[in-house]
TIDRENTOR-435480 format. One record per residue (C-alpha): residue number from 1; residue in three letters; x negated, y, z. Coordinates in pm, 1 decimal. Layout:
+-------+------+----------+----------+----------+
! lumlo ! fido !       px !       py !       pz !
+-------+------+----------+----------+----------+
!   NUM !  ALA !        X !        Y !        Z !
...
+-------+------+----------+----------+----------+
//
This chain:
+-------+------+----------+----------+----------+
! lumlo ! fido !       px !       py !       pz !
+-------+------+----------+----------+----------+
!     1 !  PHE !  -5602.3 !  10211.6 !   6090.0 !
!     2 !  SER !  -5906.9 !  10395.6 !   6223.8 !
!     3 !  THR !  -5702.1 !  10549.2 !   6504.3 !
!     4 !  SER !  -5566.3 !  10214.0 !   6618.1 !
!     5 !  VAL !  -5913.7 !  10055.8 !   6606.8 !
!     6 !  PHE !  -6064.6 !  10351.0 !   6789.4 !
!     7 !  LEU !  -5802.3 !  10334.8 !   7065.1 !
!     8 !  VAL !  -5858.9 !   9960.5 !   7110.0 !
!     9 !  VAL !  -6233.6 !  10017.8 !   7141.2 !
!    10 !  VAL !  -6184.0 !  10302.9 !   7389.0 !
!    11 !  ASP !  -5937.7 !  10094.0 !   7589.1 !
!    12 !  ARG !  -6184.3 !   9803.9 !   7602.4 !
!    13 !  LEU !  -6463.8 !  10040.1 !   7702.5 !
!    14 !  LEU !  -6256.3 !  10184.4 !   7986.4 !
!    15 !  ALA !  -6163.9 !   9836.3 !   8108.9 !
!    16 !  GLU !  -6530.6 !   9731.1 !   8110.9 !
!    17 !  MET !  -6633.2 !  10049.0 !   8290.0 !
!    18 !  ASP !  -6367.3 !   9986.0 !   8556.1 !
!    19 !  ARG !  -6484.1 !   9626.1 !   8597.9 !
!    20 !  ARG !  -6847.7 !   9729.3 !   8631.3 !
!    21 !  TYR !  -6761.7 !  10011.5 !   8869.6 !
!    22 !  ALA !  -6579.8 !   9763.5 !   9093.2 !
!    23 !  ALA !  -6880.3 !   9529.1 !   9087.2 !
!    24 !  TYR !  -7124.3 !   9807.9 !   9177.9 !
!    25 !  ASP !  -6888.7 !   9938.6 !   9443.7 !
!    26 !  ASN !  -6878.9 !   9590.9 !   9597.8 !
!    27 !  LEU !  -7259.9 !   9575.9 !   9597.3 !
!    28 !  ASN !  -7280.9 !   9918.9 !   9756.3 !
!    29 !  ASN !  -7029.8 !   9823.4 !  10024.6 !
!    30 !  THR !  -7232.4 !   9511.6 !  10103.0 !
!    31 !  PHE !  -7589.3 !   9643.0 !  10084.1 !
!    32 !  GLY !  -7565.8 !  10023.5 !  10070.6 !
!    33 !  PHE !  -7629.0 !  10075.9 !  10441.2 !
!    34 !  LEU !  -7981.4 !   9936.4 !  10394.8 !
!    35 !  ASN !  -8073.3 !  10241.2 !  10185.5 !
!    36 !  ASN !  -7953.7 !  10480.6 !  10453.6 !
!    37 !  LEU !  -8070.8 !  10331.3 !  10782.8 !
!    38 !  SER !  -8165.9 !  10662.7 !  10939.0 !
!    39 !  ASN !  -7815.0 !  10807.2 !  10899.0 !
!    40 !  VAL !  -7618.4 !  10508.5 !  11028.8 !
!    41 !  THR !  -7524.2 !  10480.5 !  11396.7 !
!    42 !  ALA !  -7638.1 !  10171.2 !  11584.3 !
!    43 !  GLN !  -7280.4 !  10043.3 !  11616.1 !
!    44 !  GLU !  -7203.9 !  10100.7 !  11248.5 !
!    45 !  LEU !  -7532.6 !   9930.7 !  11161.5 !
!    46 !  ARG !  -7439.6 !   9630.7 !  11375.5 !
!    47 !  ASN !  -7099.5 !   9605.8 !  11205.2 !
!    48 !  LYS !  -7240.2 !   9628.2 !  10853.1 !
!    49 !  ALA !  -7530.5 !   9394.2 !  10928.8 !
!    50 !  SER !  -7291.4 !   9146.7 !  11088.3 !
!    51 !  ASN !  -7071.6 !   9153.3 !  10777.3 !
!    52 !  LEU !  -7378.8 !   9096.1 !  10561.5 !
!    53 !  GLN !  -7497.2 !   8810.6 !  10784.0 !
!    54 !  ARG !  -7156.1 !   8641.9 !  10766.6 !
!    55 !  LYS !  -7144.2 !   8679.3 !  10389.7 !
!    56 !  TYR !  -7493.9 !   8532.8 !  10350.0 !
!    57 !  SER !  -7502.2 !   8303.2 !  10653.3 !
!    58 !  ALA !  -7709.3 !   8043.9 !  10467.1 !
!    59 !  ASP !  -7984.3 !   8303.5 !  10414.5 !
!    60 !  LEU !  -7960.7 !   8528.1 !  10722.1 !
!    61 !  GLU !  -7978.7 !   8403.0 !  11078.5 !
!    62 !  MET !  -7761.7 !   8537.5 !  11359.5 !
!    63 !  ASP !  -8048.8 !   8746.4 !  11499.6 !
!    64 !  PHE !  -8058.5 !   8948.2 !  11175.0 !
!    65 !  VAL !  -7813.1 !   9196.9 !  11325.5 !
!    66 !  GLU !  -8034.3 !   9289.5 !  11619.6 !
!    67 !  GLU !  -8348.5 !   9273.9 !  11406.0 !
!    68 !  ILE !  -8210.8 !   9536.6 !  11168.2 !
!    69 !  VAL !  -8119.0 !   9762.1 !  11463.4 !
!    70 !  GLN !  -8471.8 !   9725.3 !  11601.0 !
!    71 !  PHE !  -8615.2 !   9790.2 !  11255.4 !
!    72 !  LYS !  -8416.1 !  10113.4 !  11234.7 !
!    73 !  ASP !  -8567.9 !  10226.6 !  11565.3 !
!    74 !  PHE !  -8911.9 !  10119.0 !  11443.0 !
!    75 !  ILE !  -8896.2 !  10324.1 !  11122.4 !
!    76 !  GLN !  -8746.8 !  10634.7 !  11283.6 !
!    77 !  SER !  -9084.7 !  10715.2 !  11434.4 !
!    78 !  ARG !  -9232.2 !  10708.7 !  11083.7 !
!    79 !  SER !  -9144.6 !  10898.2 !  10770.4 !
!    80 !  PHE !  -9052.0 !  10596.7 !  10558.2 !
!    81 !  THR !  -8732.8 !  10659.2 !  10368.4 !
!    82 !  SER !  -8753.2 !  10485.2 !  10032.2 !
!    83 !  ALA !  -8703.6 !  10113.1 !   9978.8 !
!    84 !  PRO !  -9052.0 !  10058.9 !   9827.3 !
!    85 !  LEU !  -9216.2 !  10228.2 !  10126.5 !
!    86 !  LEU !  -9009.3 !  10021.8 !  10368.8 !
!    87 !  LEU !  -9107.7 !   9703.1 !  10185.9 !
!    88 !  GLN !  -9471.9 !   9809.1 !  10197.9 !
!    89 !  LEU !  -9440.9 !   9869.5 !  10573.8 !
!    90 !  ILE !  -9280.8 !   9527.8 !  10626.2 !
!    91 !  ARG !  -9563.1 !   9358.8 !  10437.3 !
!    92 !  GLU !  -9843.9 !   9560.4 !  10599.0 !
!    93 !  LYS !  -9714.6 !   9494.9 !  10950.5 !
!    94 !  ASN !  -9632.2 !   9131.2 !  10864.7 !
!    95 !  LEU !  -9273.5 !   9178.0 !  10983.5 !
!    96 !  GLN !  -9121.8 !   8910.9 !  10760.1 !
!    97 !  SER !  -9056.2 !   8563.5 !  10893.4 !
+-------+------+----------+----------+----------+
//
């Protein structure tokens, strides 16, 4: 009895872990490039930003793609690498619309 219950619990746990991994992987594929702007080429950044803009077209305008490329160039001259520091920079420079 305890073996069959244990195996059911382990099986359920593995299924949930797989489901959650897939969800986080999807999030990373969609938004992950934003955490690594300095290591993404301009063309790759355009492709990923374009995919993001299409997915969230109600929230992101078409010029988002070029804005994110310009933002990458803007932050390369500074030593901002973490998301909180980038958000602070955006707010301090009033870069949001």
